[in-house]
C-alpha positions as CSV (number, residue, x, y, z in Angstrom):
1,M,0.0,0.0,0.0
2,I,1.2,3.5,-0.8
3,H,1.0,5.9,2.1
4,T,0.5,9.7,1.8
5,N,-0.1,12.5,4.2
6,H,-3.4,14.3,4.7
7,D,-2.7,16.5,1.6
8,A,-1.9,13.5,-0.5
9,D,0.3,14.2,-3.5
10,F,-1.4,11.9,-5.9
11,E,0.9,13.0,-8.6
12,A,4.0,11.7,-6.8
13,A,2.2,8.5,-5.7
14,A,1.0,7.8,-9.3
15,K,4.5,8.5,-10.7
16,K,6.0,6.0,-8.3
17,L,3.4,3.4,-9.2
18,V,3.8,3.9,-13.0
19,S,7.5,3.6,-12.7
20,R,7.2,0.0,-11.4
21,M,4.9,-1.1,-14.3
22,T,6.2,-3.0,-17.3
23,R,5.5,-1.7,-20.8
24,R,2.8,-4.3,-21.4
25,E,1.1,-3.4,-18.1
26,K,1.1,0.3,-18.9
27,I,-0.5,-0.3,-22.3
28,R,-3.2,-2.5,-20.9
29,Q,-4.1,0.2,-18.3
30,M,-4.9,2.5,-21.3
31,M,-8.0,0.5,-22.3
32,H,-11.4,1.0,-20.8
33,S,-11.4,-2.5,-19.3
34,A,-8.1,-2.3,-17.4
35,P,-6.9,-5.6,-15.9
36,A,-5.5,-6.0,-12.3
37,I,-1.8,-5.8,-11.6
38,K,-1.8,-7.9,-8.4
39,R,1.9,-7.4,-7.6
40,L,1.2,-3.7,-7.3
41,N,-2.1,-3.9,-5.5
42,I,-3.9,-2.4,-8.5
43,P,-7.4,-3.9,-8.9
44,A,-9.1,-4.4,-12.2
45,Y,-11.2,-1.5,-13.3
46,N,-13.7,-0.8,-16.1
47,W,-13.8,2.9,-16.9
48,W,-17.1,2.7,-18.9
49,N,-20.1,4.0,-16.9
50,E,-23.0,6.3,-17.7
51,A,-25.0,8.7,-15.7
52,L,-26.8,11.1,-18.1
53,H,-29.9,11.5,-16.0
54,G,-29.4,8.8,-13.3
55,V,-27.0,5.9,-12.9
56,A,-27.5,4.0,-16.2
57,R,-27.5,0.4,-17.3
58,A,-26.7,-1.1,-13.9
59,G,-30.0,-2.3,-12.6
60,T,-32.3,-0.3,-10.3
61,A,-31.6,3.4,-10.0
62,T,-33.6,6.6,-9.8
63,V,-34.5,7.6,-13.4
64,F,-34.6,11.4,-13.6
65,P,-36.0,13.4,-16.5
66,Q,-33.8,13.3,-19.6
67,A,-31.1,15.9,-19.9
68,I,-33.1,18.2,-22.3
69,A,-35.9,18.2,-19.7
70,L,-33.4,19.0,-16.9
71,A,-32.2,21.9,-19.0
72,A,-35.9,23.2,-19.3
73,I,-35.8,23.7,-15.5
74,F,-33.2,26.6,-15.9
75,D,-31.8,26.1,-12.4
76,E,-28.1,25.6,-11.6
77,E,-28.7,24.8,-7.9
78,F,-31.4,22.2,-8.7
79,M,-29.1,20.6,-11.3
80,H,-26.3,20.4,-8.8
81,K,-28.7,18.7,-6.3
82,I,-29.8,16.1,-8.9
83,A,-26.2,15.3,-9.9
84,D,-25.2,14.9,-6.2
85,V,-28.0,12.3,-5.8
86,I,-26.8,10.5,-9.0
87,S,-23.3,10.3,-7.6
88,T,-24.6,9.1,-4.3
89,E,-26.4,6.3,-6.0
90,G,-23.3,5.6,-8.1
91,R,-21.2,5.3,-5.0
92,A,-23.8,3.1,-3.2
93,K,-23.7,0.7,-6.2
94,Y,-20.0,0.8,-6.4
95,N,-19.5,0.1,-2.7
96,K,-21.7,-2.9,-3.0
97,T,-20.4,-4.4,-6.3
98,M,-16.8,-3.3,-6.5
99,Q,-15.7,-2.8,-2.9
100,E,-17.7,-5.6,-1.3
101,K,-17.9,-8.2,-4.0
102,G,-15.0,-7.3,-6.2
103,K,-17.0,-6.9,-9.5
104,T,-15.4,-4.9,-12.2
105,K,-17.7,-5.2,-15.2
106,I,-18.9,-2.4,-17.5
107,Y,-21.3,0.1,-15.7
108,E,-19.9,-0.8,-12.3
109,G,-17.3,1.9,-11.9
110,L,-17.2,5.6,-10.7
111,T,-16.1,7.2,-14.0
112,F,-19.3,8.5,-15.5
113,W,-19.1,9.5,-19.1
114,S,-21.6,12.3,-18.7
115,P,-22.7,15.1,-19.3
116,N,-23.2,15.6,-23.0
117,I,-22.7,19.3,-23.5
118,N,-22.8,19.4,-27.3
119,I,-24.9,22.2,-28.7
120,F,-28.3,21.1,-30.0
121,R,-28.0,23.2,-33.1
122,D,-30.4,21.1,-35.3
123,P,-33.7,19.7,-34.1
124,R,-33.3,16.6,-36.3
125,W,-30.2,15.4,-34.5
126,G,-31.1,12.1,-32.8
127,R,-29.0,12.6,-29.7
128,G,-30.1,16.2,-29.0
129,H,-32.2,15.1,-26.1
130,E,-29.0,14.1,-24.3
131,T,-27.9,17.7,-24.3
132,Y,-28.8,20.9,-22.4
133,G,-30.2,22.5,-25.5
134,E,-29.1,25.1,-28.1
135,D,-27.6,27.9,-26.0
136,P,-23.9,28.0,-25.1
137,Y,-24.4,29.9,-21.9
138,L,-27.2,27.7,-20.5
139,T,-25.3,24.6,-21.5
140,A,-22.2,25.9,-19.7
141,R,-23.9,26.8,-16.5
142,L,-25.8,23.6,-16.2
143,G,-22.8,21.5,-17.3
144,V,-20.7,23.1,-14.5
145,A,-23.4,22.5,-12.0
146,F,-23.8,18.9,-13.0
147,I,-20.1,18.2,-12.9
148,R,-19.7,19.8,-9.5
149,G,-22.6,17.7,-8.2
150,I,-21.1,14.4,-9.6
151,Q,-17.5,15.1,-8.4
152,G,-18.3,16.5,-5.0
153,N,-16.4,19.1,-3.0
154,H,-14.1,16.9,-0.8
155,P,-10.6,18.4,-0.5
156,K,-8.9,15.2,-1.3
157,Y,-11.2,12.6,-3.0
158,L,-13.7,12.7,-5.9
159,K,-17.1,11.3,-5.1
160,A,-17.2,10.2,-8.7
161,T,-15.9,11.7,-12.0
162,A,-17.8,13.4,-14.7
163,C,-16.8,13.5,-18.4
164,A,-17.6,16.4,-20.7
165,K,-18.5,15.0,-24.1
166,H,-18.3,14.9,-27.1
167,Y,-15.4,17.3,-27.6
168,A,-16.1,19.5,-29.4
169,V,-18.0,20.0,-32.7
170,H,-20.5,17.2,-32.8
171,S,-24.2,17.2,-33.4
172,G,-25.0,14.9,-36.3
173,P,-25.6,13.4,-38.7
174,E,-25.6,10.2,-36.8
175,N,-25.5,7.9,-39.8
176,Q,-22.3,9.6,-41.1
177,R,-20.4,10.1,-37.8
178,H,-17.8,7.5,-38.5
179,H,-16.5,9.3,-41.6
180,F,-18.1,12.8,-41.4
181,N,-16.0,16.0,-41.5
182,A,-17.6,18.9,-39.6
183,I,-16.4,22.2,-41.2
184,V,-16.7,25.0,-38.7
185,S,-15.5,28.6,-38.8
186,H,-13.3,30.1,-36.1
187,Q,-16.1,32.4,-35.1
188,D,-18.6,29.7,-34.6
189,L,-16.0,27.4,-32.9
190,F,-15.2,29.9,-30.2
191,D,-18.7,31.6,-30.0
192,T,-20.9,28.5,-30.0
193,Y,-19.1,25.1,-29.8
194,L,-16.3,25.6,-27.3
195,P,-17.6,27.9,-24.4
196,A,-19.4,25.1,-22.5
197,F,-16.4,22.9,-22.6
198,E,-14.1,25.7,-21.5
199,A,-16.3,26.4,-18.5
200,C,-16.5,22.8,-17.6
201,V,-12.7,22.5,-17.7
202,K,-11.8,25.8,-16.1
203,E,-14.6,26.3,-13.6
204,A,-15.8,22.8,-12.7
205,K,-12.4,21.1,-13.1
206,V,-14.1,18.2,-14.9
207,E,-11.9,15.1,-14.5
208,G,-12.7,13.6,-18.0
209,V,-13.2,14.8,-21.5
210,M,-14.4,12.5,-24.3
211,G,-13.6,13.1,-28.0
212,A,-16.2,12.8,-30.7
213,Y,-16.4,10.3,-33.6
214,N,-16.2,12.8,-36.5
215,R,-13.4,14.9,-37.9
216,V,-13.4,18.6,-37.3
217,N,-11.9,20.7,-40.1
218,G,-10.1,17.6,-41.4
219,E,-8.7,16.1,-38.2
220,P,-10.2,13.4,-36.1
221,A,-11.7,14.8,-32.9
222,C,-10.0,12.1,-30.9
223,A,-6.6,13.1,-32.3
224,H,-6.9,16.8,-33.0
225,S,-3.8,19.1,-32.9
226,V,-5.8,22.3,-32.4
227,L,-8.7,21.1,-30.2
228,M,-6.7,18.9,-28.0
229,R,-3.1,20.0,-27.9
230,E,-3.4,23.8,-28.4
231,I,-6.8,24.5,-26.8
232,L,-7.6,21.8,-24.2
233,F,-4.2,21.0,-22.8
234,E,-2.2,24.2,-23.4
235,K,-4.6,27.1,-23.4
236,W,-7.1,25.7,-20.9
237,G,-4.6,23.7,-18.8
238,F,-6.8,20.5,-18.6
239,K,-5.2,18.1,-16.1
240,G,-7.6,15.2,-16.2
241,Y,-7.9,12.2,-18.6
242,F,-9.0,12.3,-22.3
243,V,-11.0,9.3,-23.6
244,S,-12.0,8.3,-27.1
245,D,-15.6,7.7,-27.9
246,C,-16.2,4.0,-28.1
247,W,-14.4,2.5,-31.1
248,A,-13.8,6.0,-32.5
249,I,-10.1,5.3,-33.0
250,K,-10.9,2.5,-35.4
251,D,-12.6,5.2,-37.5
252,F,-9.2,6.8,-38.2
253,H,-8.3,4.1,-40.7
254,A,-11.7,2.5,-41.4
255,G,-13.8,5.6,-41.9
256,H,-11.8,8.8,-42.0
257,K,-8.9,7.3,-43.9
258,V,-6.3,9.5,-42.2
259,T,-4.3,6.5,-41.3
260,R,-3.8,3.1,-43.0
261,H,-3.3,0.7,-40.1
262,V,-4.7,0.3,-36.6
263,W,-1.3,0.8,-35.0
264,E,-1.0,4.1,-36.8
265,S,-4.4,5.1,-35.5
266,A,-3.5,4.1,-31.9
267,G,-0.2,6.0,-32.1
268,L,-1.7,9.1,-33.5
269,A,-4.4,9.2,-30.8
270,V,-1.9,8.9,-27.9
271,R,0.5,11.3,-29.5
272,M,-2.3,14.0,-29.6
273,G,-3.3,13.3,-26.0
274,C,-6.0,10.6,-26.0
275,H,-5.0,8.7,-22.8
276,L,-7.8,6.1,-22.7
277,N,-9.2,4.0,-25.5
278,C,-12.8,2.9,-25.3
279,G,-12.3,0.0,-27.6
280,P,-9.5,-2.4,-28.5
281,C,-7.2,-0.3,-30.7
282,Y,-4.6,0.3,-28.0
283,H,-3.7,-3.4,-28.0
284,F,-1.6,-2.3,-31.0
285,L,0.4,0.4,-29.1
286,S,3.3,-1.9,-28.7
287,I,3.6,-2.2,-32.5
288,A,3.2,1.6,-32.8
289,Q,6.1,2.0,-30.4
290,L,8.3,-0.5,-32.2
291,K,7.6,1.5,-35.4
292,N,8.6,4.8,-33.6
293,L,5.1,6.2,-33.9
294,I,4.9,6.8,-30.2
295,T,7.4,7.2,-27.4
296,Q,7.6,5.6,-24.0
297,E,7.3,9.0,-22.4
298,E,4.0,9.6,-24.1
299,I,2.7,6.3,-22.9
300,D,3.9,7.0,-19.4
301,S,2.3,10.4,-19.4
302,A,-1.1,8.9,-20.4
303,V,-1.0,6.1,-17.8
304,L,0.0,8.6,-15.1
305,R,-3.2,10.6,-15.6
306,L,-5.3,7.5,-15.5
307,I,-3.7,6.1,-12.3
308,K,-4.0,9.6,-10.7
309,T,-7.7,9.7,-11.4
310,R,-8.3,6.3,-9.9
311,M,-6.3,7.3,-6.8
312,K,-8.5,10.4,-6.4
313,L,-11.5,8.1,-6.5
314,G,-10.0,5.8,-3.8
315,N,-10.1,3.0,-6.3
316,I,-6.3,2.5,-6.1
317,V,-5.9,2.8,-2.3
318,T,-3.5,5.3,-0.8
319,D,-4.6,6.1,2.8
320,N,-7.8,4.1,3.1
321,D,-9.6,7.2,4.2
322,C,-12.1,7.8,1.4
323,P,-15.3,9.0,3.1
324,F,-17.5,8.0,0.2
325,D,-16.8,4.3,0.8
326,D,-19.4,4.4,3.7
327,I,-22.4,5.3,1.5
328,P,-24.8,2.4,2.0
329,Y,-26.6,0.6,-0.8
330,E,-29.9,1.7,0.7
331,K,-29.3,5.2,-0.6
332,N,-30.0,3.9,-4.1
333,N,-33.4,4.7,-5.5
334,S,-34.7,5.8,-2.1
335,A,-38.1,7.3,-1.6
336,E,-36.5,10.7,-1.2
337,H,-34.6,10.4,-4.6
338,R,-37.8,9.2,-6.4
339,E,-39.6,12.2,-5.0
340,L,-36.9,14.5,-6.3
341,S,-37.3,12.9,-9.8
342,Q,-41.0,13.8,-9.7
343,T,-40.2,17.4,-8.6
344,A,-37.8,17.6,-11.5
345,A,-40.5,16.4,-13.9
346,E,-42.9,19.0,-12.6
347,K,-40.4,21.8,-13.0
348,S,-39.3,20.8,-16.5
349,M,-42.6,20.6,-18.4
350,A,-43.4,23.6,-20.5
351,L,-46.9,24.8,-21.1
352,L,-47.0,26.0,-24.8
353,K,-50.6,26.8,-25.2
354,N,-53.6,27.3,-22.9
355,N,-56.9,28.8,-24.0
356,G,-58.1,28.8,-20.4
357,I,-59.0,25.2,-20.1
358,L,-56.1,24.5,-17.7
359,P,-55.9,24.0,-14.9
360,L,-58.6,21.4,-14.8
361,N,-60.9,21.0,-11.8
362,K,-60.8,17.6,-10.3
363,E,-64.4,17.9,-8.9
364,T,-66.1,19.0,-12.1
365,V,-64.1,17.5,-15.0
366,G,-66.0,14.3,-15.2
367,T,-64.6,11.6,-17.4
368,I,-61.4,11.9,-19.4
369,A,-60.4,10.0,-22.5
370,V,-56.6,9.4,-22.7
371,I,-55.7,8.7,-26.3
372,G,-52.4,8.2,-28.0
373,P,-49.4,5.9,-28.4
374,N,-47.3,7.6,-25.7
375,A,-50.1,7.5,-23.1
376,D,-48.8,4.3,-21.5
377,N,-45.2,4.1,-22.9
378,I,-42.5,3.6,-20.3
379,D,-39.8,4.1,-22.9
380,A,-41.0,7.7,-23.2
381,L,-40.3,8.1,-19.5
382,N,-36.9,6.4,-19.6
383,A,-35.3,8.1,-22.6
384,N,-31.8,6.7,-23.4
385,Y,-28.7,6.1,-21.3
386,N,-31.1,5.2,-18.5
387,G,-31.3,3.0,-15.4
388,T,-34.3,1.0,-14.3
389,D,-36.5,2.6,-11.7
390,S,-38.5,0.6,-9.1
391,E,-41.7,2.5,-9.8
392,Y,-43.1,4.0,-13.0
393,F,-46.0,6.3,-13.7
394,T,-46.9,6.8,-17.3
395,V,-49.5,9.6,-18.2
396,L,-52.2,6.9,-18.1
397,A,-51.0,5.6,-14.7
398,G,-50.7,9.1,-13.3
399,L,-54.2,10.0,-14.2
400,H,-55.5,6.7,-13.0
401,E,-54.0,7.4,-9.6
402,Y,-55.1,11.0,-9.5
403,L,-58.7,10.5,-10.7
404,G,-59.4,6.9,-10.2
405,A,-59.6,4.3,-13.0
406,N,-63.4,4.6,-13.4
407,R,-63.1,8.2,-14.6
408,V,-60.4,7.4,-17.2
409,I,-61.0,5.8,-20.6
410,Y,-57.9,4.7,-22.5
411,E,-57.4,4.1,-26.2
412,K,-54.0,3.8,-27.8
413,G,-55.2,4.8,-31.2
414,C,-52.1,3.9,-33.1
415,E,-48.4,2.9,-32.8
416,L,-45.7,5.5,-32.6
417,S,-44.2,4.9,-36.0
418,S,-45.8,1.9,-37.7
419,G,-49.1,0.4,-38.7
420,V,-52.2,2.2,-39.7
421,F,-54.9,4.5,-38.3
422,G,-57.8,3.0,-40.2
423,E,-61.5,2.8,-39.8
424,A,-61.4,0.3,-36.9
425,E,-59.0,2.6,-35.0
426,K,-61.2,5.6,-35.7
427,I,-64.2,3.9,-34.4
428,R,-62.5,3.0,-31.1
429,V,-61.1,6.5,-30.7
430,R,-64.4,8.2,-31.5
431,L,-66.2,6.0,-28.9
432,A,-63.7,6.9,-26.3
433,A,-63.9,10.6,-27.0
434,E,-67.8,10.5,-27.1
435,K,-68.0,9.0,-23.6
436,A,-65.6,11.6,-22.2
437,D,-65.9,15.3,-21.3
438,L,-62.3,15.9,-22.2
439,V,-59.5,14.3,-24.3
440,I,-55.9,14.1,-23.2
441,L,-54.0,13.3,-26.4
442,C,-50.5,11.8,-26.0
443,P,-48.4,11.8,-29.2
444,G,-44.7,12.2,-29.5
445,L,-41.5,10.2,-29.9
446,D,-39.4,7.8,-27.9
447,P,-35.7,6.9,-27.8
448,A,-36.2,4.2,-30.4
449,I,-37.2,6.9,-32.9
450,E,-34.7,9.6,-32.0
451,G,-31.4,8.6,-30.6
452,E,-27.9,7.4,-31.2
453,E,-26.8,5.4,-34.2
454,G,-27.2,1.7,-33.4
455,D,-29.6,2.3,-30.5
456,A,-32.3,3.9,-32.5
457,I,-33.4,5.0,-35.9
458,G,-31.0,7.9,-35.3
459,D,-31.7,11.4,-36.7
460,K,-35.2,12.5,-37.6
461,T,-35.8,13.3,-41.3
462,G,-37.9,16.3,-40.4
463,L,-40.1,17.9,-37.7
464,G,-43.2,15.9,-38.4
465,L,-44.3,13.2,-36.1
466,P,-44.0,9.7,-37.7
467,H,-46.9,8.1,-39.5
468,P,-49.7,7.4,-38.5
469,Q,-49.6,9.9,-35.6
470,P,-50.5,13.0,-37.7
471,E,-53.7,11.2,-38.9
472,L,-54.6,10.3,-35.3
473,I,-54.1,13.9,-34.1
474,E,-56.0,15.4,-36.9
475,Y,-58.9,13.0,-36.4
476,V,-59.1,13.5,-32.6
477,L,-59.0,17.3,-32.9
478,S,-61.8,17.1,-35.5
479,L,-64.2,15.4,-33.0
480,G,-65.2,18.6,-31.3
481,K,-64.2,17.6,-27.8
482,P,-61.9,19.9,-25.7
483,A,-58.4,18.4,-26.2
484,V,-55.2,18.8,-24.2
485,V,-52.1,17.6,-26.1
486,V,-49.3,16.2,-23.9
487,N,-46.4,15.8,-26.2
488,Q,-43.5,13.6,-25.1
489,S,-40.4,14.0,-27.1
490,G,-36.7,15.0,-26.6
491,S,-36.7,17.5,-29.4
492,A,-38.8,20.1,-31.3
493,V,-41.6,18.5,-33.3
494,D,-44.3,19.9,-35.6
495,V,-47.2,20.8,-33.3
496,A,-48.7,23.4,-35.6
497,L,-52.0,21.7,-35.9
498,A,-52.3,21.3,-32.2
499,D,-51.4,25.0,-31.8
500,E,-54.2,25.8,-34.1
501,K,-56.9,23.4,-32.9
502,A,-56.1,22.0,-29.4
503,S,-57.2,23.7,-26.2
504,A,-53.8,23.4,-24.6
505,I,-50.3,21.9,-25.3
506,L,-47.9,20.6,-22.6
507,Q,-44.4,19.7,-23.7
508,A,-43.6,16.9,-21.2
509,W,-40.2,15.7,-22.7
510,Y,-38.9,12.3,-21.5
511,S,-39.9,13.0,-18.0
512,G,-38.4,10.2,-15.9
513,A,-40.0,7.4,-13.9
514,R,-42.6,9.6,-12.2
515,G,-43.5,11.7,-15.2
516,G,-47.1,10.7,-15.3
517,R,-47.7,11.8,-11.8
518,A,-46.1,15.2,-12.7
519,V,-48.4,15.5,-15.7
520,A,-51.5,14.8,-13.6
521,R,-50.5,17.4,-10.9
522,L,-49.8,20.0,-13.6
523,L,-53.0,19.5,-15.5
524,F,-55.1,19.8,-12.3
525,G,-53.3,22.8,-10.9
526,E,-51.5,21.1,-8.0
527,V,-48.4,22.9,-9.3
528,S,-48.1,25.7,-11.9
529,P,-46.2,24.9,-15.1
530,S,-42.7,26.6,-15.0
531,G,-40.6,24.8,-17.6
532,R,-39.0,26.9,-20.3
533,L,-37.9,25.7,-23.7
534,P,-34.1,25.2,-24.0
535,I,-34.6,24.9,-27.8
536,T,-36.5,26.6,-30.6
537,F,-39.7,25.0,-31.9
538,Y,-39.6,25.9,-35.6
539,R,-42.7,26.0,-37.8
540,S,-41.5,24.0,-40.7
541,D,-38.7,21.8,-42.1
542,S,-38.1,24.6,-44.7
543,D,-36.7,26.7,-41.8
544,L,-33.8,24.3,-41.3
545,P,-30.5,24.4,-43.1
546,D,-28.8,21.1,-44.1
547,I,-28.0,19.1,-41.0
548,R,-24.4,18.6,-42.3
549,D,-23.9,22.4,-42.4
550,Y,-22.2,23.4,-39.1
551,S,-22.4,27.1,-39.7
552,M,-24.6,28.8,-37.1
553,K,-26.2,31.0,-39.7
554,N,-30.0,30.9,-39.4
555,R,-29.7,28.4,-36.5
556,T,-31.0,28.6,-33.0
557,Y,-32.6,31.7,-31.4
558,R,-29.4,33.6,-31.6
559,Y,-29.1,33.5,-35.4
560,F,-32.5,32.4,-36.7
561,N,-34.1,35.0,-38.9
562,G,-37.6,33.4,-39.2
563,D,-40.7,33.3,-37.0
564,P,-40.6,30.4,-34.6
565,L,-43.7,28.5,-33.5
566,Y,-42.4,28.6,-29.9
567,P,-39.1,30.4,-29.1
568,F,-36.2,29.5,-26.9
569,G,-36.9,30.4,-23.2
570,Y,-40.7,30.2,-23.7
571,G,-43.3,28.7,-21.4
572,L,-46.7,29.7,-20.0
573,S,-47.8,29.8,-16.4
574,Y,-51.2,29.6,-14.5
575,T,-50.4,33.0,-12.9
576,K,-49.2,36.3,-14.2
577,F,-45.9,38.1,-13.4
578,E,-45.2,41.8,-13.4
579,Y,-41.7,43.1,-14.2
580,G,-40.5,46.5,-13.2
581,D,-37.7,48.8,-11.8
582,L,-35.1,47.6,-14.3
583,A,-31.8,49.2,-13.3
584,I,-28.2,48.9,-14.4
585,T,-25.2,49.9,-12.3
586,N,-21.5,49.5,-12.7
587,S,-19.6,47.3,-10.2
588,G,-15.9,47.6,-11.1
589,D,-15.5,45.8,-14.4
590,S,-18.8,44.1,-14.1
591,V,-22.4,45.4,-14.5
592,N,-25.2,44.8,-12.0
593,V,-28.7,44.3,-13.5
594,T,-31.6,44.4,-11.1
595,V,-35.3,43.9,-11.7
596,T,-38.4,43.5,-9.6
597,V,-40.7,40.6,-10.2
598,K,-44.2,40.4,-8.7
599,N,-46.8,37.6,-8.8
600,I,-50.0,39.5,-9.7
601,G,-52.0,36.4,-10.6
602,H,-54.0,33.8,-8.6
603,Y,-51.5,30.9,-8.3
604,D,-48.3,30.4,-6.4
605,S,-45.6,29.6,-9.0
606,D,-42.0,29.4,-10.0
607,E,-40.8,31.9,-12.6
608,V,-37.6,31.8,-14.7
609,V,-36.2,35.3,-15.0
610,Q,-34.0,35.6,-18.1
611,C,-31.3,38.2,-18.9
612,Y,-30.2,38.7,-22.5
613,V,-27.5,41.0,-23.9
614,K,-27.6,42.5,-27.4
615,L,-24.4,43.9,-28.9
616,K,-23.8,45.9,-32.1
617,E,-20.5,46.0,-34.0
618,E,-20.2,47.3,-37.6
619,G,-19.1,44.7,-40.1
620,V,-19.5,41.7,-37.7
621,E,-22.4,39.3,-37.8
622,L,-23.4,39.0,-34.2
623,P,-26.2,37.1,-32.4
624,K,-29.6,38.9,-32.3
625,H,-29.2,38.7,-28.5
626,S,-27.7,36.1,-26.2
627,L,-28.7,34.7,-22.8
628,K,-26.2,35.9,-20.1
629,G,-28.1,35.2,-16.9
630,F,-31.1,33.3,-15.5
631,K,-32.7,32.8,-12.1
632,R,-35.5,30.5,-11.1
633,I,-37.6,32.0,-8.2
634,H,-40.8,31.0,-6.4
635,L,-43.4,33.6,-5.7
636,K,-46.6,33.2,-3.8
637,I,-49.6,35.2,-4.8
638,G,-48.9,38.9,-4.4
639,E,-45.2,38.3,-3.5
640,K,-42.4,40.4,-4.9
641,Y,-38.8,39.5,-5.4
642,N,-35.7,41.6,-6.4
643,V,-33.4,39.7,-8.8
644,T,-29.9,40.8,-9.5
645,F,-27.6,39.6,-12.3
646,T,-23.9,40.4,-12.3
647,L,-22.7,40.5,-15.8
648,P,-18.9,40.0,-16.1
649,P,-16.9,41.8,-18.8
650,S,-17.1,38.6,-20.9
651,A,-20.9,39.2,-21.2
652,M,-20.1,42.4,-23.2
653,E,-17.7,40.6,-25.6
654,Y,-18.2,39.1,-29.0
655,V,-16.2,36.7,-31.1
656,D,-14.7,38.1,-34.3
657,E,-14.2,36.1,-37.6
658,E,-10.7,35.0,-36.5
659,G,-12.1,33.5,-33.3
660,N,-10.8,36.2,-31.0
661,R,-12.9,37.7,-28.2
662,Q,-13.3,41.5,-28.5
663,S,-14.8,44.0,-26.1
664,A,-17.9,45.7,-27.4
665,K,-17.7,49.4,-28.1
666,G,-20.8,51.6,-28.1
667,D,-24.3,50.6,-27.2
668,V,-25.1,47.5,-25.2
669,T,-28.8,46.6,-24.6
670,V,-29.8,44.5,-21.7
671,L,-33.2,42.7,-21.8
672,V,-34.8,41.1,-18.8
673,G,-38.0,39.2,-18.5
674,G,-39.8,35.9,-18.3
675,S,-38.9,35.0,-21.9
676,Q,-36.6,36.2,-24.6
677,P,-37.5,39.4,-26.4
678,D,-39.4,38.3,-29.4
679,E,-42.8,38.9,-30.8
680,R,-44.2,35.4,-30.2
681,S,-43.4,35.6,-26.5
682,A,-44.8,39.2,-26.3
683,V,-48.1,38.1,-27.8
684,L,-48.7,34.9,-25.8
685,I,-47.0,35.7,-22.5
686,G,-47.6,39.4,-22.4
687,N,-45.1,42.3,-22.2
688,R,-42.8,40.7,-19.7
689,C,-39.4,41.8,-21.2
690,L,-37.9,45.1,-20.1
691,S,-34.8,46.7,-21.7
692,K,-32.2,49.3,-21.0
693,T,-29.3,50.5,-23.2
694,F,-26.0,51.7,-21.9
695,R,-22.6,52.6,-23.5
696,V,-19.3,50.9,-22.9
C-alpha cells in the first residue's frame, strides 16, 4: 500500500506506481477494461459507466427526466442537487459491487461518461435530447453545476468523476459520424461550440473529456492538434484524462482514412493526448512503439493521468480514508430520490398553449379519454442512457392514480411509428372521446425513434411526427371535444395543428419514472407549469439548413431569422408576473442588472427570470441577442422579489471572424423578462421583457 499525508500528493504517488509497471502493463491500463496488476495492488477496473440522468444500465436506480428536460428547468442549484443524488447512488452501487464483491464489469465503476454538452443546433439530430439545448451559456452553467454535483467538494477525494463530451464540434448526422468531417468557422467554434467545454474544464475542473467520432476541419476529434493540444491542454490547462468515444479510434483508418493501419491510429491518438481508449485499438500500441510512432514518455504520461484519477476516487488505495466508501446501498433509488425525480419532472414541463382550459378542476371535470401511443409508454419516460426505476407512472397511470380508473377511458389509437390509423382505430377512438368530457391526447416520440446510431433510428428526417400519428391527431381534434395535447419528445416537433386546434399543449419531454404523476399534478393545478424551452420549436422543415452544415447562420434563437412557432426560453404559467424597476449599475469591471418581479395572478408559481444581452458592431455578424443570466424563483400570490444579475466583462464581448474575443464598443442593450425578447413571447405571455441600453 502507498501511504500519503493528509494533503496526499497523488501526482507523486502515481508516478511512483507507474515507474514500477512493465510496458505491457502500462498499455493494458490505457484501455477501458483495465486488468488488475496484483503485484502492485492495482485492482481491475472498467472505466465505462454512464449517468446522463441517473445511474444507467446497472440495474435499479432513480430515473430522472432526460437531460433536455433538466435543461428546461433553468436552475443551476437544482441541477447540482440532482447530480449529487446521482453520484450518491453511483457510490452506493460501487461500494456494494466493486468494494464488497470485487466486481469490475462495465457500468460498475465511478467514472461516469456524462454530461453531453454538445450544442443542440439542429432539431433533427437524434442525440439532441441528451444535451442541455441550443444555447452555449445555458449549457455551460448547467454543465458546470452537473459536474460539481457528480464530483463533490471533498478536499482530497472525488465522489465520482464526470466526463464532458463529445469534444467538441459534434451534433450529427448520426448515420455519417464514423466518416463525417464537420467544417466550422473560427467564429462559430469559439462563439458556440467551445464555451461550455471551456467552462467545464476551467470552472468545474471536470476530470474527464471524451472526444467525438467525427473529424473537425479535417482532423479526427480524438486526435486533434488544435482542439486537444493547443486549446484543451495548453490554453485551458486541462489536467484530467481524455478518452475516445467508443471504437472511435478505429474510424481513423476504417472511416476517415487519415491512417492506414490500426497501430497508426493508436499511435496518432496517444500522440495527440488521448489517454484512454474505449475499444480495442490500444492493443496495438506496442507495434506503434516499435515503429517509432509513439514514445515511451507519451505512454507513461497517459498512464500517469489514468492512475491519478483512480487514486482520487479511492479505487487505487493510498490512505484508506475515502469518506464515500461508507455510502450504503440503501441510498440507491430511495423514496427521497424518487420524489426528487417527480419534482424535476414538474419543474421541467413547458406549457406551450392554454386557451383557459387549464388547470382542470378535479371535482367538475367528469370523465377523461386518454388517447395516443405515448399515453402508456414507459420508454418515453426512460429516454436513453437510463437506469431501471423501481416504480413507473406513465401519463395513463398518473391520471388513474389521480382521478381513479373509473373516470379514465384509454385508447392507444395507433403505434408511434408503424401500422395504420384506419376505420377500426377511428371507431375506437371516437367512442372513447364521445364517452368523455375531455380528451388528453398523447403523441410524440421515444428513444427508439430519435437517438444514437445503433440504438435507435437515429436522426429525424424532419419535424413531423411519424406516420400514422398525424392522422390520429387530426382526427381526434376534429371530433369537437376539448383536447389537451401532452407531447412527449426530446426535441422540437411539428405541433402546428395542435397549436391551431387544441385547447392546450404541454411539452412533457422524456420525464423520468414519475413523469405521469407530474403530468396529472400540472394538468389539475396542484403545481403551476414553469418549464422553459431550451430549444427553438420551428414552424417548418423549410426553416432548417442542411444538418451537415455546421455554420450557425440561421440556426437557434441567436441567429434564426424566421418566425418560430415557440421560441427558446418560452413557457406559460397559470399565474401572471409583473416586471419593473429595471436598473443597471457599474460594479468595477462588471455590470449589475436588477429587476423587480411580482406575482400578480392567482396561483403560487415558479418563474424563470432571463437576462439577455444585445451587442452591435459594424461589419461583424453577431447574435440577435444572447442569454447571459437566468434565475428561477418561487413567488406566492402577491409576493415580490428583487433579482440581481452580475454580468462580467465577458458578457459584453463578442467573437470576431478570427475567433478572438473582442470587447464591445458603443451601445449594449440588456433585456430582462420571463422570456426572450421576441414577438411570439410578447403576444402569448404578455409584455414581460424590459430593456435598457448603456454605453461601454
